[in-house]
N, C-alpha and C positions, 0 to 999 in steps of 0.2 A: 353536477348539476342532477339535479331530479329527472328530467326527462332527456334522455339519451336516444339513440337512435336505435338501439334494442329495444327499448320500452316502447317507442311508439312504434315500429314495426310489429310488436308483439300485442300492442291494443289493437291494431288495424288488421292483422293476421286473425285474431280472435273474436272481433265483432264487425269487421268490412268484408267484403268478396274476397280479397286477398290483403298479402302485407303493401303492396303496392299501390293499391286501391284507397287513397287518403282522400276521395271527393265523396265517399258514400257518407248518408245521412246518419247511418247508424257508427261509423269508425268516427266521424266527426265528434258526435254525441258521447262516445265512450272517451273520447280523448278530454273533451272540454270536464267530462267529469272526474276523468284523472286531477286533470289541472284545479279546477275547484276542490277539490277534496286536499290537495297539497296547500291551496291557498288558505284553506279554513285550518290546517291544522298550524300554518304559519301565524294566522291572526289569533289564534289562542294563546300565542308566547308572547306574541309582539301585539300587543291591544290598540298602540297609537300610532302604528301604520297605514295610515289614511290612504297613500298612494293604493295600497294593496289592498284594501277594502275597496277602493273604485275600481279596480282592476276587476277583483273579485264578482262584484256587483253586475259589469259589463259581461265578462263571462258568463255569469247565469242566465242573460237575457239574451245572450248569443244562444245557450243551450234550449231556451224555451222556445225561440223561435223556431230551430229546427224541429223540436220536439211538435209544436204547432203545425209546420210543414208536413212532417212527417204523419200526423193524425187525421190532416185533411186529405193527403193523396191517398196512403196506405195505411188502414187502420190497424192490419195483421203486425206488419212490421213495428208498427210504432206501440201494439201490446207487449210484443216480443222482445223489443230493447226496453222498455220501463220494466220488465218483470226481469230480465236477466242483471241489469243494472240497480236493480233496488232502490229505483227513484220515487216511488211509492209507497206509503204505510200499508 
């Protein structure tokens, strides 16, 4: 499986406040980005996998909602996470 406990803990340790803080917006955005990248690679190989395509679209929407929330509440944290993850060109 692509998303093991260790990978999750590493993502939350790097982007969240700690490895056990799974509720922070930055940690969740980073986790969603990791999952989005994985699903994008999967869809490049399996073009007709429509269930995965739907899951990807829903995941992008969740990440967008979290980014909007973070932008509304704390613009500096928003800018930091966008720069760190490379979400904008």
